[in-house]
MMTF fields as JSON, N, C-alpha, C and O atoms, coordinates in Angstrom:
{
  "mmtfVersion": "1.0.0",
  "mmtfProducer": "UNKNOWN",
  "numBonds": 211,
  "numAtoms": 212,
  "numGroups": 53,
  "numChains": 1,
  "numModels": 1,
  "chainsPerModel": [1],
  "groupsPerChain": [53],
  "chainIdList": ["A"],
  "bondAtomList": [4, 2, 8, 6, 12, 10, 16, 14, 20, 18, 24, 22, 28, 26, 32, 30, 36, 34, 40, 38, 44, 42, 48, 46, 52, 50, 56, 54, 60, 58, 64, 62, 68, 66, 72, 70, 76, 74, 80, 78, 84, 82, 88, 86, 92, 90, 96, 94, 100, 98, 104, 102, 108, 106, 112, 110, 116, 114, 120, 118, 124, 122, 128, 126, 132, 130, 136, 134, 140, 138, 144, 142, 148, 146, 152, 150, 156, 154, 160, 158, 164, 162, 168, 166, 172, 170, 176, 174, 180, 178, 184, 182, 188, 186, 192, 190, 196, 194, 200, 198, 204, 202, 208, 206],
  "bondOrderList": [1, 1, 1, 1, 1, 1, 1, 1, 1, 1, 1, 1, 1, 1, 1, 1, 1, 1, 1, 1, 1, 1, 1, 1, 1, 1, 1, 1, 1, 1, 1, 1, 1, 1, 1, 1, 1, 1, 1, 1, 1, 1, 1, 1, 1, 1, 1, 1, 1, 1, 1, 1],
  "groupList": [{"groupName": "MET", "atomNameList": ["N", "CA", "C", "O"], "elementList": ["N", "C", "C", "O"], "formalChargeList": [0, 0, 0, 0], "bondAtomList": [1, 0, 2, 1, 3, 2], "bondOrderList": [1, 1, 2], "singleLetterCode": "M", "chemCompType": "L-PEPTIDE LINKING"}, {"groupName": "HIS", "atomNameList": ["N", "CA", "C", "O"], "elementList": ["N", "C", "C", "O"], "formalChargeList": [0, 0, 0, 0], "bondAtomList": [1, 0, 2, 1, 3, 2], "bondOrderList": [1, 1, 2], "singleLetterCode": "H", "chemCompType": "L-PEPTIDE LINKING"}, {"groupName": "ASP", "atomNameList": ["N", "CA", "C", "O"], "elementList": ["N", "C", "C", "O"], "formalChargeList": [0, 0, 0, 0], "bondAtomList": [1, 0, 2, 1, 3, 2], "bondOrderList": [1, 1, 2], "singleLetterCode": "D", "chemCompType": "L-PEPTIDE LINKING"}, {"groupName": "ALA", "atomNameList": ["N", "CA", "C", "O"], "elementList": ["N", "C", "C", "O"], "formalChargeList": [0, 0, 0, 0], "bondAtomList": [1, 0, 2, 1, 3, 2], "bondOrderList": [1, 1, 2], "singleLetterCode": "A", "chemCompType": "L-PEPTIDE LINKING"}, {"groupName": "GLY", "atomNameList": ["N", "CA", "C", "O"], "elementList": ["N", "C", "C", "O"], "formalChargeList": [0, 0, 0, 0], "bondAtomList": [1, 0, 2, 1, 3, 2], "bondOrderList": [1, 1, 2], "singleLetterCode": "G", "chemCompType": "PEPTIDE LINKING"}, {"groupName": "TRP", "atomNameList": ["N", "CA", "C", "O"], "elementList": ["N", "C", "C", "O"], "formalChargeList": [0, 0, 0, 0], "bondAtomList": [1, 0, 2, 1, 3, 2], "bondOrderList": [1, 1, 2], "singleLetterCode": "W", "chemCompType": "L-PEPTIDE LINKING"}, {"groupName": "PHE", "atomNameList": ["N", "CA", "C", "O"], "elementList": ["N", "C", "C", "O"], "formalChargeList": [0, 0, 0, 0], "bondAtomList": [1, 0, 2, 1, 3, 2], "bondOrderList": [1, 1, 2], "singleLetterCode": "F", "chemCompType": "L-PEPTIDE LINKING"}, {"groupName": "LEU", "atomNameList": ["N", "CA", "C", "O"], "elementList": ["N", "C", "C", "O"], "formalChargeList": [0, 0, 0, 0], "bondAtomList": [1, 0, 2, 1, 3, 2], "bondOrderList": [1, 1, 2], "singleLetterCode": "L", "chemCompType": "L-PEPTIDE LINKING"}, {"groupName": "ILE", "atomNameList": ["N", "CA", "C", "O"], "elementList": ["N", "C", "C", "O"], "formalChargeList": [0, 0, 0, 0], "bondAtomList": [1, 0, 2, 1, 3, 2], "bondOrderList": [1, 1, 2], "singleLetterCode": "I", "chemCompType": "L-PEPTIDE LINKING"}, {"groupName": "THR", "atomNameList": ["N", "CA", "C", "O"], "elementList": ["N", "C", "C", "O"], "formalChargeList": [0, 0, 0, 0], "bondAtomList": [1, 0, 2, 1, 3, 2], "bondOrderList": [1, 1, 2], "singleLetterCode": "T", "chemCompType": "L-PEPTIDE LINKING"}, {"groupName": "SER", "atomNameList": ["N", "CA", "C", "O"], "elementList": ["N", "C", "C", "O"], "formalChargeList": [0, 0, 0, 0], "bondAtomList": [1, 0, 2, 1, 3, 2], "bondOrderList": [1, 1, 2], "singleLetterCode": "S", "chemCompType": "L-PEPTIDE LINKING"}, {"groupName": "ARG", "atomNameList": ["N", "CA", "C", "O"], "elementList": ["N", "C", "C", "O"], "formalChargeList": [0, 0, 0, 0], "bondAtomList": [1, 0, 2, 1, 3, 2], "bondOrderList": [1, 1, 2], "singleLetterCode": "R", "chemCompType": "L-PEPTIDE LINKING"}, {"groupName": "GLU", "atomNameList": ["N", "CA", "C", "O"], "elementList": ["N", "C", "C", "O"], "formalChargeList": [0, 0, 0, 0], "bondAtomList": [1, 0, 2, 1, 3, 2], "bondOrderList": [1, 1, 2], "singleLetterCode": "E", "chemCompType": "L-PEPTIDE LINKING"}, {"groupName": "VAL", "atomNameList": ["N", "CA", "C", "O"], "elementList": ["N", "C", "C", "O"], "formalChargeList": [0, 0, 0, 0], "bondAtomList": [1, 0, 2, 1, 3, 2], "bondOrderList": [1, 1, 2], "singleLetterCode": "V", "chemCompType": "L-PEPTIDE LINKING"}, {"groupName": "CYS", "atomNameList": ["N", "CA", "C", "O"], "elementList": ["N", "C", "C", "O"], "formalChargeList": [0, 0, 0, 0], "bondAtomList": [1, 0, 2, 1, 3, 2], "bondOrderList": [1, 1, 2], "singleLetterCode": "C", "chemCompType": "L-PEPTIDE LINKING"}],
  "groupTypeList": [0, 1, 2, 3, 4, 3, 5, 3, 6, 7, 8, 4, 4, 9, 0, 7, 7, 7, 3, 10, 7, 6, 4, 11, 4, 11, 12, 9, 4, 11, 11, 11, 7, 7, 11, 3, 3, 13, 4, 7, 14, 4, 8, 3, 3, 4, 4, 7, 11, 7, 0, 9, 4],
  "groupIdList": [1, 2, 3, 4, 5, 6, 7, 8, 9, 10, 11, 12, 13, 14, 15, 16, 17, 18, 19, 20, 21, 22, 23, 24, 25, 26, 27, 28, 29, 30, 31, 32, 33, 34, 35, 36, 37, 38, 39, 40, 41, 42, 43, 44, 45, 46, 47, 48, 49, 50, 51, 52, 53],
  "secStructList": [7, 2, 2, 2, 2, 2, 2, 2, 2, 2, 2, 2, 2, 2, 2, 2, 2, 2, 2, 2, 2, 2, 7, 7, 1, 1, 7, 7, 2, 2, 2, 2, 2, 2, 2, 2, 2, 2, 2, 2, 2, 2, 2, 2, 2, 2, 2, 2, 2, 2, 2, 2, 7],
  "xCoordList": [123.84, 122.503, 122.499, 121.541, 123.565, 123.62, 123.69, 123.145, 124.364, 124.447, 123.08, 122.774, 122.258, 120.919, 120.086, 119.348, 120.207, 119.484, 119.955, 119.154, 121.253, 121.806, 121.345, 120.974, 121.372, 120.904, 119.412, 118.957, 118.654, 117.221, 116.996, 116.121, 117.78, 117.684, 118.04, 117.353, 119.111, 119.535, 118.487, 118.149, 117.98, 117.0, 115.684, 115.084, 115.234, 113.986, 114.08, 113.149, 115.208, 115.4, 115.441, 114.899, 116.092, 116.139, 114.758, 114.399, 113.981, 112.618, 111.755, 110.995, 111.868, 111.095, 111.519, 110.686, 112.835, 113.329, 112.848, 112.396, 112.94, 112.476, 110.967, 110.487, 110.222, 108.771, 108.404, 107.431, 109.184, 108.878, 109.267, 108.629, 110.311, 110.746, 109.86, 109.54, 109.464, 108.736, 107.28, 106.605, 106.797, 105.419, 104.408, 104.668, 103.267, 102.162, 100.994, 101.048, 99.962, 98.771, 98.519, 99.003, 97.746, 97.317, 98.128, 97.604, 99.387, 100.23, 100.618, 100.91, 100.614, 101.027, 102.546, 103.232, 103.055, 104.499, 105.129, 106.243, 104.422, 104.955, 105.088, 106.06, 104.119, 104.169, 105.293, 105.96, 105.497, 106.586, 107.941, 108.864, 108.053, 109.289, 109.571, 110.716, 108.538, 108.697, 109.128, 109.997, 108.533, 108.911, 110.364, 111.095, 110.772, 112.164, 113.121, 114.182, 112.754, 113.612, 113.744, 114.834, 112.646, 112.7, 113.558, 114.302, 113.457, 114.282, 115.759, 116.579, 116.096, 117.505, 118.037, 119.189, 117.21, 117.638, 117.867, 118.805, 117.013, 117.199, 118.476, 119.189, 118.763, 119.996, 121.213, 122.181, 121.158, 122.276, 122.449, 123.577, 121.366, 121.462, 122.035, 122.88, 121.586, 122.12, 123.584, 124.359, 123.971, 125.378, 126.279, 127.366, 125.828, 126.622, 126.746, 127.799, 125.669, 125.692, 126.64, 127.322, 126.677, 127.598, 129.049, 129.936, 129.276, 130.656, 131.21, 132.396, 130.358, 130.836, 130.866, 131.492, 130.196, 130.251, 129.211, 129.101],
  "yCoordList": [43.986, 43.437, 41.93, 41.381, 41.266, 39.822, 39.461, 38.443, 40.298, 40.03, 40.124, 39.353, 41.059, 41.206, 39.949, 39.499, 39.39, 38.163, 36.991, 36.175, 36.921, 35.831, 35.955, 34.966, 37.184, 37.385, 37.101, 36.615, 37.401, 37.093, 35.585, 35.12, 34.822, 33.363, 32.861, 32.0, 33.402, 32.964, 33.287, 32.435, 34.498, 34.905, 34.168, 33.7, 34.065, 33.342, 31.87, 31.3, 31.259, 29.848, 29.627, 28.645, 30.55, 30.441, 30.591, 29.865, 31.524, 31.719, 30.477, 30.073, 29.879, 28.663, 27.511, 26.751, 27.388, 26.311, 26.487, 25.526, 27.694, 27.948, 27.759, 27.245, 28.165, 27.982, 26.499, 26.1, 25.695, 24.261, 23.599, 22.639, 24.114, 23.513, 23.912, 23.083, 25.183, 25.689, 26.015, 26.629, 25.608, 25.922, 25.125, 24.014, 25.731, 25.052, 24.943, 25.43, 24.311, 24.215, 22.803, 21.825, 22.732, 21.433, 20.973, 20.273, 21.349, 20.9, 19.443, 18.992, 18.734, 17.338, 17.252, 18.218, 16.112, 15.907, 16.041, 16.547, 15.591, 15.663, 17.123, 17.492, 17.932, 19.342, 20.087, 20.938, 19.763, 20.381, 19.959, 20.769, 18.704, 18.206, 18.884, 19.229, 19.071, 19.749, 21.197, 21.691, 21.882, 23.268, 23.347, 24.268, 22.39, 22.368, 22.122, 22.741, 21.231, 20.934, 22.153, 22.443, 22.865, 24.069, 25.129, 25.848, 25.229, 26.182, 25.868, 26.765, 24.601, 24.21, 24.456, 24.855, 24.222, 24.493, 25.988, 26.385, 26.807, 28.249, 28.713, 29.569, 28.145, 28.491, 28.064, 28.815, 26.871, 26.377, 27.231, 27.561, 27.589, 28.41, 29.784, 30.29, 30.38, 31.689, 31.623, 32.51, 30.582, 30.427, 30.222, 30.796, 29.401, 29.183, 30.455, 30.75, 31.19, 32.436, 33.462, 34.194, 33.508, 34.421, 33.988, 34.818, 32.681, 32.19, 32.359, 32.639, 32.189, 32.263, 33.696, 33.976, 34.593, 36.014, 36.311, 37.449],
  "zCoordList": [5.317, 5.171, 5.395, 5.939, 4.976, 5.163, 6.64, 7.067, 7.414, 8.845, 9.501, 10.41, 9.05, 9.621, 9.365, 10.241, 8.172, 7.856, 8.702, 9.159, 8.901, 9.713, 11.16, 11.792, 11.677, 13.054, 13.18, 14.215, 12.136, 12.166, 12.238, 12.97, 11.484, 11.552, 12.953, 13.503, 13.521, 14.856, 15.916, 16.737, 15.901, 16.913, 16.723, 17.691, 15.479, 15.213, 15.577, 16.146, 15.246, 15.582, 17.079, 17.586, 17.793, 19.252, 19.852, 20.779, 19.334, 19.849, 19.609, 20.488, 18.436, 18.154, 19.047, 19.541, 19.249, 20.096, 21.533, 22.154, 22.06, 23.43, 23.549, 24.56, 22.536, 22.568, 22.586, 23.226, 21.885, 21.874, 23.194, 23.626, 23.829, 25.089, 26.261, 27.113, 26.303, 27.459, 27.174, 28.0, 26.012, 25.646, 26.452, 26.915, 26.594, 27.281, 26.325, 25.196, 26.781, 25.955, 25.475, 26.045, 24.412, 23.908, 22.713, 21.846, 22.652, 21.542, 21.726, 22.833, 20.64, 20.694, 20.7, 20.367, 21.074, 21.098, 19.724, 19.594, 18.702, 17.343, 16.898, 16.239, 17.257, 16.864, 17.589, 17.001, 18.857, 19.612, 19.053, 18.966, 18.68, 18.09, 16.749, 16.453, 15.946, 14.661, 14.869, 14.15, 15.844, 16.117, 16.599, 16.232, 17.412, 17.875, 16.712, 16.641, 15.81, 14.657, 13.748, 13.255, 13.524, 12.695, 13.372, 12.704, 14.695, 15.432, 15.323, 15.125, 15.451, 15.326, 13.917, 13.748, 12.917, 11.541, 11.329, 10.638, 11.921, 11.815, 12.487, 11.963, 13.651, 14.361, 13.541, 13.418, 12.99, 12.168, 10.912, 10.545, 10.26, 9.048, 9.363, 8.625, 10.438, 10.823, 11.193, 10.834, 11.907, 12.294, 11.095, 11.022, 10.149, 8.941, 8.123, 7.556, 8.074, 7.3, 7.915, 7.2, 9.24, 9.903, 9.715, 9.515, 9.782, 9.662, 8.252, 8.079, 7.247, 5.87, 5.349, 4.326, 6.047, 5.636, 4.667, 4.21]
}
Protein backbone atom coordinates (compact mmCIF):
# COMPACT_ATOMS: atom_id res chain seq x y z
CA UNK A 1 0.00 0.00 0.00
CA UNK A 2 2.86 2.37 0.72
CA UNK A 3 4.22 1.84 -2.77
CA UNK A 4 0.89 2.86 -4.28
CA UNK A 5 0.99 6.13 -2.35
CA UNK A 6 4.54 6.82 -3.44
CA UNK A 7 3.70 6.13 -7.08
CA UNK A 8 0.67 8.41 -6.78
CA UNK A 9 2.93 11.22 -5.56
CA UNK A 10 5.37 10.61 -8.42
CA UNK A 11 2.71 10.48 -11.13
CA UNK A 12 0.74 13.41 -9.74
CA UNK A 13 3.86 15.53 -9.36
CA UNK A 14 4.94 14.72 -12.90
CA UNK A 15 1.52 15.65 -14.25
CA UNK A 16 1.57 18.99 -12.41
CA UNK A 17 5.08 19.74 -13.59
CA UNK A 18 4.23 18.96 -17.22
CA UNK A 19 1.01 20.98 -17.00
CA UNK A 20 2.96 23.98 -15.76
CA UNK A 21 5.58 23.65 -18.48
CA UNK A 22 3.29 23.04 -21.44
CA UNK A 23 0.08 24.65 -20.26
CA UNK A 24 -1.74 27.24 -22.26
CA UNK A 25 -4.33 29.79 -21.41
CA UNK A 26 -4.45 32.85 -19.25
CA UNK A 27 -2.32 31.59 -16.38
CA UNK A 28 0.07 34.08 -14.91
CA UNK A 29 3.76 33.33 -14.52
CA UNK A 30 3.44 33.17 -10.74
CA UNK A 31 0.70 30.55 -10.94
CA UNK A 32 2.71 28.41 -13.37
CA UNK A 33 5.75 28.66 -11.13
CA UNK A 34 3.68 27.61 -8.10
CA UNK A 35 2.27 24.62 -10.00
CA UNK A 36 5.78 23.60 -11.04
CA UNK A 37 7.03 23.88 -7.46
CA UNK A 38 4.16 21.74 -6.15
CA UNK A 39 4.90 19.18 -8.86
CA UNK A 40 8.56 19.01 -7.94
CA UNK A 41 7.69 18.59 -4.27
CA UNK A 42 5.36 15.74 -5.15
CA UNK A 43 8.06 14.04 -7.21
CA UNK A 44 10.58 14.46 -4.39
CA UNK A 45 8.13 13.14 -1.77
CA UNK A 46 7.28 10.11 -3.87
CA UNK A 47 10.93 9.37 -4.58
CA UNK A 48 11.88 9.61 -0.93
CA UNK A 49 9.01 7.39 0.05
CA UNK A 50 10.05 4.75 -2.46
CA UNK A 51 13.69 4.88 -1.40
CA UNK A 52 12.97 4.61 2.32
CA UNK A 53 10.41 1.83 1.91
